[in-house]
N, C-alpha and C positions, 0 to 999 in steps of 0.2 A: 823629811828625814826617813831613812830606810828602816823599816821595822825589823826587829830581831828575827832571825830564822829559828824555827823550832822543828826538831826532829821527832816524829811520832813513832811509837813502838807498838801500841796496842790499845784496845778499847775495853773497859770494864764497866760494870754497873756502878753508879754513884750511890754508895751505901751511906754516905755522910761521914765515913771514917776520915780523919785528918790526913792520913798518909796511907795509900793503898799498897805500899811496898815496904819491905823490911828496911831498917836504917842502914845507910852506908852503900846502897846500890847506886853506882854511877853509870851514866850512859855513854854515848858516843862522844869522843873528844874529852872524856872525863867530866862531862856536864852533869849537874844534879837533876835527877828525875823528879817530876812533880805531876800532879793530876790537874787537868783543866776540865771543868765540869760544864755540862749543858744538857738540859732536859732528861735527867735521870741517867745520863751516861758520863763517863770520864775518860779522856784520852791521856795516856802516859806520854810525856814529852820532856825534852831537855833542849837547852839552847846549843846551837852549833855555829861555828865561824862561817861568815859569808864567803871568805876566800877559798873555802873548800866546798861549800854546799849551795852556792848560787848556781843557777842552771848551767852556765857555761863551764865553770870549774868542775862542777859535779860530773858533767858528761865526760870530761877528760879523766877525772879520778876513777871513774868506773872501769877504765881500762887498766888500772894499776892493781894487780892481783893482791899484792901485799897490803895495800891500803884497804881494798875491798874486804879482805879477810879480817882485818882489825875491826872494821865497822860491823861486819857480820857477827863477830864474837860479842861485841858490845850489845848489839841488837838482841841477840839470843839471850844474853845474860839478863837483860831487863825483862824480856818476855817470860823467861823461866822463873824469875823471882815473883812476877805477878801471878803466874800459873800456880805457884806453890801456895798462894794465899787464897785464890779463888779463880773463877772462870775469866779468861782473857781471850779476846779476838785479836790475833796479831794482824798488823797492817804490813804492807809490803816494805821490804828493806829500802832505805833511802827515800822514804816519804817525808817531804819537808814542806812546812807551811810558813807563812809570814805572820809571825806574832800569834798571840792568843786568839785574836780575831779569826785568823786563818784556821786554827785548830777547831774553834767552835763552828765555823762554817762547814768543816769536814764532818763534824758530828751531826749537824743539821741535815746536810745533804745525804749522808749515809745512815740516817736514823733508822729507817725500816730494816735495812740490811744488817746493821749492828745488833739491833734488838732481836731480830730473828735468829741470828747466829748465836747470841748469848742464850736464847731459849733452847736452841737445839743442843748446845754443847755444854750446858751447865752440868757439873759433876762428872765430866768425861775427860779422858786423856787420849793422846795418840801414841801408839807403839809402832815403831818401824821394824820391818823384818826384811832382810836381804838373804838370798840363797846364792851361793857360789859353787861352781864346778871348775876344777882345775886339774892339771896333770898329776899333781901329787895326790889329790884325793882319789882320782880315778885309779891311780896305780895301786894305792892301798886297798881299794875296794876290789880290784880285779886280781890282786895277788901277784902282779908283775908289772913290767913297764908299759906305759900307755903307748898305743900306736901313734906314729907320726901323722900330723894332719895331711889330708888329701893333697897331693901335688907337691909336698915337701920332699927335698932330697933325702935319700936313705942315709942313715948314719954309717960311718966307716965300716963298722962290723957287719952291717947288713950288706953293704956293697961287696965286702970281701967274700961273704958266704954265698952271695948270689952269683959269683963267677962260675961256680960249678953247676948252675941251674940252666935249663933251657929257657928260651924266651917265653914259652908258654907257662912254665913253672913260675918264673919270676912274675909274670903278669897275674897269675893266680894268687901268689903271695900278696902282691900289692892290692888286689881286689879284696882279699880277706882283711887286710889292714884297714882299708877304707870302710869296709862293712863294720868292723869292730869299732871304729871311730864314730860312725853314725849311730850304732847301738848305744855307745857310751853317752852321747849327747841326748839320745832319746830317753835314756834312764834319768838323766839330769832333769830334762823337761818334765817327765812324769813325777819325779820327786818334788819339784817346785810346785807342780799342780796340786799334789797331795797337801803340801804345806799350806798353800793359799786356800784351798777349799776347806780344810780343817779350821784354820784360823778365822776365815770369813764367817763360818758358822758360829763362832764364839763371840764375834764382834758385832756391834750394832751397825757399823758401816765399814767398808773397805775401799781403798783406792789403789789402783795399779799404776805405778809410775814407770816411765821408760827405763830399761836397764841402764846401769851406769856404764859409761865409756871408760875402760881401763886406762886409756891414754890420759884422761883427765883426773881420774881418782887415784892413779898410781897402783891400783890393785891388778895383779896379773891374772888372777882367776877370772873365769867368765861369770858375769852376773846373770843368773837365769830367773831371778825374782827380785823385784824392788817394790815393796808394797807398804801401805800404811793402814792401820786398823784403829777404829774408834771404839774405846772400851770404857764402860763405867768404872770409875775409880775403884770401887769396892771389888771389882772382878779382876783387877790388874794382877794380883799375885797368882791366881789360877791361870790367867792367860800366859804369863811368863813361864810358869811351870809346864804348860802344854807345849810351848815353843821348845823348851829344853828336851822334852820327851821326843818330839819329832826329830830334833837334831841327833839324838842317840839312835833313832831308828834308821837314819840315812847316813851311814858312815862315809859314803862316797861324795857327800856334799858338805859344805860348810854353811851353817845357819847362823846369821848374825842378828841379834836383837838389840834395839836401841830404844831409849825412852825411860820413863814416860815423859812426853813432851806436851806443850800446849798444842791444841789440835789444828796445826797449820793446814793440813791437807783437807780439812772439812769445813773451813770457813764458808766457802761457797756451797749453797744447797745442792743436793743431789739432783740431777736432771729428772730422775723418776719422781722425786717429790714435787718438782715444779709441774710435771705433767699431771699428777694427781690433783694438785691444787687448782688447776685450770679446767679440769674435766667436769 
């Protein structure tokens, strides 16, 4: 007989509490979330239907963005609920095991990794910070319209005014526009560097993620910083206030703060920590 499939959300310490989550938290496909315990750890899991989460159907479903978004929201909901109560080590989305035996095997095989992560992340949260530069922000900062990107056709008004210019004057104007564009992006990069260096100095750890692709995120502004910061819970208020101060100092940029989250970006140990441990 096929064992029931179990969807895993995250790992917590087994404190002996009967239920590690607030009442009423439902998981993927509306399944009830419970704790499966093994050797001082507990994995939060819920049953899921085989017709969606067996290996073959799951591979196909992962191409369905609407389905994937629904699963991601449920996954995040459970992890956030667990993180509000205590430290949780999230596992990757769509991690599925066969029955409670499979969940306990996951805890056994990952025991050193899970316990090490819980030791490192106890009492800490993740804050996400993104910095964007876009035409509107640059225009406000410069007090006038932003220059067109290099190689773009000149707007109609520019074409009309250029008819009275010599070829040399027109090329000089275009060179000045390109230089202004380069300077604007350099200011954006400098501002993003200031934000990151300042916040990294306040956080215990920081992770730089690749800039978001606007074609996927739907954001038209250019993402010049996409970072995560690990902060002790008691320092969160001061950290958020510092982000707001930086945003006020950089009117040509848009600074976006999200969190606090479970520390997704810091589950894996820092490579520098591994190097120190082996030296």
